C-alpha positions in Angstrom: -30.1 246.8 -75.8 -32.1 250.0 -76.1 -33.4 251.9 -73.1 -36.7 253.8 -72.7 -37.5 256.8 -70.5 -40.1 256.4 -67.8 -42.8 258.9 -66.8 -40.5 260.6 -64.3 -37.8 261.4 -66.9 -35.4 258.6 -65.9 -34.2 255.8 -68.0 -35.5 252.2 -67.5 -32.5 250.0 -68.2 -33.3 246.7 -69.8 -30.3 244.9 -68.5 -30.5 245.6 -64.7 -29.1 242.5 -62.9 -31.4 241.1 -60.2 -29.5 239.3 -57.5 -31.0 236.2 -56.1 -31.1 235.9 -52.3 -29.0 233.2 -50.8 -31.2 231.3 -48.3 -28.2 230.1 -46.3 -26.8 233.7 -45.9 -29.8 234.8 -43.8 -29.2 231.9 -41.3 -25.4 232.2 -41.3 -25.1 234.6 -38.3 -27.4 232.3 -36.3 -25.2 229.2 -37.2 -22.0 231.1 -36.4 -23.4 232.2 -33.0 -24.5 228.6 -32.2 -21.2 227.1 -33.2 -19.4 229.8 -31.2 -21.5 229.0 -28.1 -20.7 225.3 -28.3 -17.0 225.9 -28.7 -17.1 228.4 -25.8 -18.6 225.9 -23.5 -16.1 223.2 -24.6 -13.2 225.5 -23.9 -14.8 226.7 -20.6 -15.2 223.1 -19.2 -12.1 221.5 -20.7 -9.5 224.4 -20.5 -10.7 226.7 -17.8 -12.0 223.8 -15.7 -8.8 221.7 -16.1 -7.5 220.2 -12.8 -4.2 222.1 -12.9 -6.1 225.4 -12.5 -7.3 224.5 -9.0 -5.5 223.8 -5.7 -4.9 220.1 -5.3 -6.7 219.5 -8.6 -4.3 216.9 -9.9 -4.5 214.9 -6.7 -8.3 215.2 -6.6 -8.4 214.0 -10.3 -6.4 210.9 -9.4 -8.8 210.2 -6.5 -11.8 210.5 -8.8 -10.2 208.3 -11.4 -9.4 205.6 -8.7 -12.9 205.9 -7.3 -14.4 205.5 -10.8 -12.2 202.4 -11.5 -13.1 200.8 -8.2 -16.8 201.5 -8.9 -16.6 199.9 -12.3 -15.0 196.8 -10.8 -17.7 196.7 -8.1 -20.4 197.0 -10.8 -18.8 194.2 -12.8 -18.7 191.9 -9.7 -22.3 192.7 -8.8 -23.7 192.8 -12.3 -26.2 190.1 -11.7 -27.5 191.7 -8.5 -27.8 195.1 -10.2 -29.6 193.6 -13.2 -32.0 191.7 -10.9 -32.8 194.9 -9.0 -33.3 196.8 -12.3 -35.9 194.2 -13.4 -37.6 194.5 -10.0 -37.6 198.3 -10.4 -39.2 198.1 -13.9 -41.8 195.7 -12.5 -42.4 198.0 -9.6 -42.9 201.0 -11.9 -45.4 199.1 -13.9 -47.3 198.0 -10.8 -47.4 201.5 -9.3 -48.6 202.9 -12.5 -51.4 200.3 -12.7 -52.3 200.9 -9.0 -52.5 204.7 -9.6 -54.8 204.2 -12.6 -57.1 201.9 -10.6 -57.1 204.3 -7.7 -58.1 207.2 -9.9 -60.9 205.2 -11.3 -62.1 204.1 -7.9 -61.9 207.6 -6.5 -63.9 208.9 -9.4 -66.7 206.3 -8.8 -66.7 206.8 -5.0 -66.4 210.5 -4.9 -70.0 211.0 -3.6 -69.3 208.6 -0.6 -66.0 210.4 0.1 -67.7 213.8 0.0 -70.5 212.6 2.4 -67.8 211.2 4.8 -65.9 214.6 4.7 -69.1 216.5 5.5 -69.9 214.2 8.5 -66.3 214.6 9.7 -66.5 218.4 9.5 -69.8 218.3 11.4 -68.2 216.1 14.1 -65.3 218.5 14.5 -67.7 221.4 14.9 -69.7 219.4 17.5 -66.5 218.6 19.4 -65.5 222.3 19.5 -69.0 223.2 20.7 -68.9 220.5 23.4 -65.5 221.6 24.6 -66.7 225.2 24.8 -69.8 224.4 26.8 -67.8 222.1 29.1 -65.3 224.9 29.8 -68.1 227.3 30.5 -69.7 224.8 32.9 -66.4 224.1 34.7 -66.0 227.8 35.2 -69.5 228.3 36.5 -69.2 225.3 38.9 -65.7 225.9 40.1 -66.7 226.6 43.7 -68.9 223.5 43.9 -66.1 221.3 42.6 -63.7 222.8 45.2 -66.3 222.2 48.0 -66.8 218.6 46.8 -63.0 218.0 46.6 -62.7 219.1 50.3 -65.8 217.5 51.8 -66.9 214.8 49.4 -70.2 214.6 51.2 -72.5 216.0 48.5 -72.9 214.4 45.1 -70.1 215.1 42.7 -70.8 217.8 40.2 -70.8 216.2 36.7 -71.2 217.8 33.3 -74.3 216.2 32.0 -73.8 216.5 28.2 -72.1 213.6 26.6 -69.0 214.0 24.4 -69.8 213.6 20.6 -68.6 210.4 19.0 -67.7 209.7 15.5 -68.2 206.1 14.3 -68.0 206.6 10.5 -65.0 205.2 8.6 -63.6 206.7 5.5 -64.2 204.8 2.3 -60.8 203.2 1.5 -59.3 201.7 -1.6 -58.9 198.0 -0.8 -55.9 197.3 -3.0 -52.7 198.0 -1.2 -50.1 200.3 -2.7 -47.1 198.4 -4.1 -43.8 198.8 -2.4 -40.3 198.2 -3.6 -39.0 196.2 -0.7 -35.5 195.5 -2.0 -33.1 198.5 -1.8 -31.0 199.6 -4.7 -27.5 198.2 -4.7 -25.2 201.2 -4.4 -21.4 201.4 -4.4 -20.5 201.8 -0.7 -17.7 204.3 -1.0 -18.8 208.0 -1.3 -17.7 209.9 -4.4 -14.8 212.3 -3.8 -15.6 216.0 -4.4 -14.7 217.4 -7.8 -11.5 219.4 -8.2 -13.5 222.4 -9.4 -15.0 222.6 -5.8 -11.5 223.7 -4.6 -10.1 227.2 -4.8 -8.5 228.4 -8.0 -4.7 228.4 -8.2 -3.5 232.1 -7.7 -1.8 233.6 -10.8 2.0 233.1 -11.0 4.7 235.1 -12.6 4.9 234.3 -16.3 1.5 232.6 -16.3 -0.7 235.7 -15.8 -3.3 234.7 -18.4 -3.5 231.0 -17.5 -3.5 231.9 -13.8 -7.0 233.4 -14.2 -8.5 230.3 -15.9 -9.6 228.9 -12.6 -11.0 232.2 -11.4 -12.9 232.6 -14.7 -14.3 229.1 -14.3 -15.7 230.1 -10.9 -17.3 233.1 -12.6 -20.2 230.9 -13.5 -22.3 230.1 -16.6 -22.2 233.7 -17.9 -18.5 233.5 -18.7 -19.1 231.1 -21.7 -21.7 233.5 -23.0 -19.2 236.3 -22.8 -16.7 234.1 -24.6 -19.2 233.4 -27.3 -19.7 237.1 -27.9 -15.9 237.6 -28.0 -15.5 234.8 -30.5 -18.4 236.2 -32.6 -16.8 239.6 -32.7 -13.6 238.2 -34.1 -15.4 236.0 -36.6 -17.7 238.8 -37.9 -14.8 241.3 -37.9 -12.6 238.9 -40.0 -15.5 238.3 -42.3 -16.2 242.1 -42.7 -12.5 242.8 -43.2 -12.2 240.2 -46.1 -15.5 241.4 -47.7 -14.6 245.1 -47.5 -11.1 244.3 -48.8 -12.6 242.6 -51.8 -15.1 245.4 -52.2 -12.3 248.0 -52.1 -10.7 246.5 -55.2 -7.1 246.0 -56.1 -5.7 249.4 -55.2 -6.4 252.5 -53.2 -9.8 254.0 -53.6 -8.4 257.5 -53.6 -5.9 256.7 -56.4 -8.7 255.0 -58.4 -11.0 258.0 -58.1 -8.2 260.3 -59.2 -7.6 258.1 -62.2 -11.3 258.1 -63.1 -11.5 261.9 -62.7 -8.4 262.4 -64.9 -9.8 260.2 -67.6 -13.1 262.0 -67.5 -11.3 265.3 -67.5 -9.6 264.4 -70.7 -12.9 263.1 -72.2 -11.6 259.5 -72.1 -14.7 257.5 -71.2 -13.1 254.2 -72.5 -10.1 254.9 -70.3 -12.3 255.4 -67.2 -14.1 252.1 -67.9 -10.7 250.4 -68.3 -9.7 251.8 -64.9 -12.9 250.3 -63.4 -12.1 246.9 -65.0 -8.6 247.0 -63.5 -9.7 248.2 -60.1 -12.8 245.9 -59.6 -14.7 246.0 -56.3 -17.9 247.8 -55.3 -16.8 251.3 -56.1 -15.6 250.3 -59.5 -18.9 248.4 -60.2 -20.9 251.5 -59.3 -18.8 253.8 -61.5 -18.9 251.3 -64.4 -22.7 251.4 -64.2 -22.6 255.1 -64.4 -20.2 255.1 -67.3 -22.3 252.5 -69.1 -25.4 254.7 -68.7 -23.4 257.6 -69.9 -22.8 255.8 -73.2 -26.4 254.8 -73.5 -27.9 258.3 -73.0 -25.4 259.7 -75.6 -27.0 257.5 -78.2 -30.6 258.6 -77.3 -32.4 261.2 -79.3 -35.4 263.4 -78.5 -34.5 263.7 -74.8 -33.3 266.8 -73.0 -29.9 267.1 -71.4 -31.3 267.5 -67.9 -33.2 264.2 -68.3 -30.1 262.4 -69.4 -28.1 263.8 -66.4 -30.9 262.6 -64.1 -30.8 259.2 -65.7 -27.1 258.9 -65.1 -27.4 260.0 -61.5 -30.3 257.6 -60.9 -28.2 254.7 -62.3 -25.4 255.5 -60.0 -27.7 255.7 -57.0 -29.4 252.4 -57.9 -26.1 250.7 -58.2 -25.0 252.1 -54.9 -28.1 250.9 -53.2 -27.4 247.4 -54.6 -23.9 247.4 -53.2 -24.5 248.9 -49.7 -26.4 245.9 -48.2 -23.5 243.7 -49.0 -21.1 246.2 -47.5 -23.2 246.7 -44.3 -24.1 243.0 -43.7 -23.4 241.8 -40.1 -22.6 245.4 -38.9 -25.9 245.5 -36.9 -24.7 242.4 -35.1 -21.5 244.2 -34.1 -23.5 247.2 -33.0 -25.7 245.0 -30.9 -22.7 243.4 -29.2 -21.6 246.9 -28.0 -24.6 247.0 -25.7 -25.0 243.3 -25.0 -21.4 242.9 -23.9 -21.7 245.3 -21.0 -25.1 244.0 -20.0 -24.0 240.4 -20.0 -21.0 241.2 -17.9 -23.2 243.2 -15.4 -25.7 240.3 -15.2 -22.9 237.8 -14.5 -21.4 240.1 -11.9 -24.7 240.5 -10.0 -25.3 236.7 -10.1 -21.7 236.2 -8.8 -22.2 238.7 -6.0 -25.5 237.1 -4.9 -23.8 233.7 -4.8 -20.8 235.1 -2.9 -22.9 236.7 -0.2 -25.2 233.8 0.0 -22.3 231.4 0.7 -20.9 233.9 3.2 -24.2 234.0 5.1 -24.5 230.2 5.1 -21.1 229.9 6.6 -22.1 232.0 9.6 -18.8 233.7 10.6 -17.7 236.4 8.1 -14.5 235.6 6.2 -12.9 238.5 4.4 -10.7 236.2 2.2 -13.7 234.2 1.0 -15.7 237.3 0.3 -12.8 238.8 -1.7 -12.4 235.6 -3.7 -16.1 235.6 -4.5 -16.0 239.2 -5.6 -13.0 238.6 -7.8 -14.7 235.7 -9.5 -17.8 237.8 -10.0 -15.8 240.7 -11.5 -14.4 238.4 -14.2 -17.8 238.8 -15.9 -17.5 242.5 -15.8 -14.0 242.3 -17.3 -15.0 240.2 -20.3 -18.2 242.2 -20.8 -16.2 245.5 -21.0 -13.7 243.9 -23.3 -16.4 242.7 -25.6 -18.0 246.1 -25.8 -14.7 247.8 -26.5 -13.7 245.4 -29.3 -17.1 245.5 -31.0 -17.3 249.3 -30.8 -13.8 249.6 -32.3 -14.7 247.1 -35.1 -18.0 248.7 -35.8 -16.5 252.2 -36.1 -13.6 251.0 -38.2 -15.8 249.2 -40.8 -18.4 252.0 -41.0 -15.5 254.4 -41.6 -14.3 252.2 -44.5 -17.8 252.1 -45.9 -18.2 255.9 -45.6 -14.9 256.3 -47.5 -16.2 254.1 -50.3 -19.5 256.0 -50.6 -17.6 259.2 -50.6 -15.5 257.9 -53.5 -18.6 256.9 -55.3 -20.2 260.4 -54.8 -17.0 262.1 -56.0 -16.7 260.0 -59.1 -20.4 260.2 -59.8 -20.2 264.0 -59.7 -17.3 263.9 -62.1 -19.3 261.8 -64.6 -22.3 264.2 -64.5 -20.0 267.2 -64.7 -18.2 265.7 -67.7 -21.5 265.1 -69.5 -22.6 268.6 -68.8 -19.4 270.0 -70.3 -19.4 267.7 -73.3 -23.0 268.5 -74.3 -23.4 272.2 -73.7 -26.2 273.0 -76.2 -28.1 269.6 -76.2 -31.9 270.1 -76.3 -34.9 267.8 -76.7 -36.2 267.4 -80.2 
């Protein structure tokens, strides 16, 4: 297929491959994070929250199982009573809903009467306060007369002449009585035993250092599964990037491949350089193959200057590089984000744990150093997993960016060799 020069002096290749975007690929990181979060919570509750990780956990588990069995037997024996109560509860819910509807309608219709009653009631309260004030002032003024009458009882008794205000109004009331559920719900009489996770974690033992911290991690709270999710995602994205970059690297070493291409170009063997690209495969080989293909195309062109052809080769290599880089750098921003989020998540969990520890200590009243130390150790589990996540994601990010930089350096080195070879092979070429 022939090629044409554009207005800027570069070549417009007629066979540039347009890659179709995969709609699933854009949502894949979200799916991975969601699945990792679900798995982390499953592990958190079923492995970290296992009864053997807590003091007396197995005995407490047996108590809970016995209690559950006894409750199921009781429910089977009282099935008819429970079903009858449930029917009454459903009917009660229906009646109370209907009553509330009727009450709202009545209240809306009688709002004026209710407001008038409230105004009269307020006025009565103000009158009562005024009466009590005047009475207190009168008693204060007639204190001596009252004392004299109390001692002699010869003169007429001093009496406050003003009558006490009276309130005879009645508040408008909804005539229909509110429904009541008179029958109590049948409940299993024995109280449920406390869960084994309410007990203290089992302290770490020799030879079981990692498992010994499962119970402590469980007490660290809901932030621990989030940290586990980040940790799992770091491993998943790191494995994915390692596989992708290994494929992009090709079959052999990039340094060896670039040396072979440079040797072939040095001996003016363009076909041998293309053969090396076909043998190597990978992203670097794809870019170099594009440059060599453009090399052959511009050699067949007439009426174009040498500088324009060199620019066309360079533009082809840059375009091919730009097509390969997004695939190489995919998911690396996620690893970079985990570097910061890891520490922040751990800090957040630690603060929450410290608040919970000191709140429990204040509720207990008397300070207990052992309980405070236990609470702090549980809170610091969040800090530990947060720092671990940040370290691993930082190491992974720097490792993969280093590999990508090595690939781009190889591309630049080979591209320079291609352009240099063309410059040497066509020393006197001019536009016609």
